[in-house]
VOTITOR-418626 format. One record per residue (C-alpha): x, y, z; residue number from 1; residue in one letter. Coordinates in Angstrom, 1 decimal. Example, Ala and Ser with C-alpha at 12.3 -4.5 7.8 and 13.67 -1.06 7.14 Angstrom:
BEGIN
     east    north       up     i   aa
     12.3     -4.5      7.8     1    a
     13.7     -1.1      7.1     2    s
END
This chain:
BEGIN
     east    north       up     i   aa
      0.0      0.0      0.0     1    m
      1.4      3.3     -1.0     2    n
      1.5      5.6      2.1     3    t
      1.9      8.7     -0.1     4    r
     -1.5      8.1     -1.6     5    r
     -3.3      7.0      1.6     6    t
     -2.0      9.9      3.8     7    a
     -4.2     12.6      2.2     8    p
     -7.2     10.1      2.1     9    f
     -6.6      9.3      5.8    10    r
     -6.5     13.0      6.7    11    r
     -9.6     13.7      4.7    12    l
    -11.4     10.8      6.4    13    t
    -10.4     12.0      9.8    14    l
    -11.5     15.6      8.9    15    l
    -14.8     14.3      7.6    16    s
    -15.3     12.3     10.8    17    l
    -14.6     15.4     13.0    18    w
    -17.0     17.5     10.9    19    v
    -19.6     14.7     11.2    20    y
    -19.1     14.5     14.9    21    a
    -19.5     18.2     15.4    22    l
    -23.1     18.2     14.0    23    g
    -25.0     21.5     14.2    24    a
    -26.7     23.8     16.6    25    g
    -26.3     23.2     20.3    26    g
    -24.1     20.2     19.8    27    t
    -21.5     22.4     18.1    28    l
    -21.2     24.6     21.3    29    q
    -20.5     21.5     23.5    30    a
    -17.9     20.2     21.0    31    d
    -16.2     23.6     20.9    32    e
    -15.8     23.4     24.7    33    r
    -14.4     19.9     24.3    34    d
    -12.0     21.2     21.7    35    y
    -10.9     24.0     24.0    36    d
    -10.4     21.6     26.9    37    l
     -8.3     19.3     24.7    38    a
     -6.2     22.2     23.4    39    r
     -5.5     23.5     26.9    40    q
     -4.6     20.1     28.2    41    a
     -2.2     19.6     25.3    42    l
     -0.6     23.0     25.8    43    e
     -0.2     22.3     29.5    44    q
      1.4     18.9     28.9    45    g
     -1.6     17.1     30.4    46    q
     -2.4     15.2     27.3    47    a
     -0.5     13.6     24.4    48    l
     -1.2     14.8     20.9    49    p
     -4.1     12.9     19.3    50    l
     -2.0     11.8     16.3    51    r
      0.5      9.9     18.5    52    s
     -2.3      8.2     20.3    53    v
     -4.1      7.3     17.1    54    l
     -0.9      5.9     15.6    55    d
     -0.4      3.6     18.5    56    t
     -4.0      2.5     18.6    57    v
     -4.2      1.8     14.9    58    e
     -1.0     -0.2     15.1    59    r
     -1.7     -2.2     18.2    60    d
     -5.4     -2.9     17.6    61    y
     -5.3     -3.2     13.8    62    q
     -8.1     -1.1     12.5    63    g
     -9.5      2.2     11.3    64    q
    -10.5      5.0     13.7    65    v
    -14.1      6.0     13.3    66    l
    -14.7      8.4     16.1    67    k
    -12.7     10.2     18.8    68    v
    -14.0     12.0     21.9    69    e
    -11.9     13.9     24.5    70    f
    -13.2     13.8     28.0    71    e
    -12.3     14.8     31.6    72    h
    -13.5     11.7     33.6    73    d
    -12.8     10.9     37.2    74    d
    -10.1     13.6     37.4    75    g
     -8.2     12.5     34.3    76    r
     -8.2     13.2     30.6    77    f
     -9.3     10.4     28.4    78    i
     -9.5      9.8     24.7    79    y
    -12.5      7.6     23.9    80    e
    -11.8      6.0     20.5    81    i
    -14.2      3.9     18.3    82    r
    -12.3      1.6     16.0    83    l
    -13.4     -0.7     13.2    84    l
    -11.0     -3.5     13.4    85    q
     -9.7     -5.4     10.4    86    n
    -11.7     -8.5     11.4    87    d
    -14.9     -6.5     11.2    88    g
    -15.4     -6.0     14.9    89    r
    -16.1     -2.6     16.5    90    m
    -14.0     -1.7     19.4    91    a
    -14.4      1.1     21.9    92    k
    -11.2      2.0     23.7    93    l
    -10.7      4.4     26.6    94    k
     -7.1      5.7     26.5    95    v
     -5.4      7.7     29.2    96    n
     -4.5     11.0     27.4    97    a
     -1.5     11.5     29.6    98    v
      0.5      8.4     28.9    99    d
     -1.4      6.7     26.0   100    g
     -2.2      3.5     28.0   101    q
     -5.5      1.8     27.2   102    v
     -7.7      1.8     30.3   103    i
    -10.5     -0.3     28.9   104    s
    -11.7     -1.9     25.7   105    m
    -15.1     -3.3     24.7   106    k
    -15.8     -5.1     21.5   107    r
    -18.9     -5.8     19.5   108    k
    -19.2     -8.7     17.0   109    e
    -19.8     -7.7     13.4   110    p
END
């Protein structure tokens, strides 16, 4: 697989997913707050960059990221990632945003 050709497609796919996740109206305001929270956490060194977390998740769990949410849960920052694995199963991972460690994973059969 030629990574030069897939890189723009992957970026477009992730951008499309973010736009889809933003929705419209009142939902957009909540997502803007989440974005600001994530940006502040990154700037203050309280969270890893999303790209580095996604690279690890895609490599270790063999799949394509479909959705990402950034949350402050129980006093810590978490990336919640939905992943379509290569075997067709959907996985939902909670990843510690500080160190990139997977906290939990749930899978659904295809």
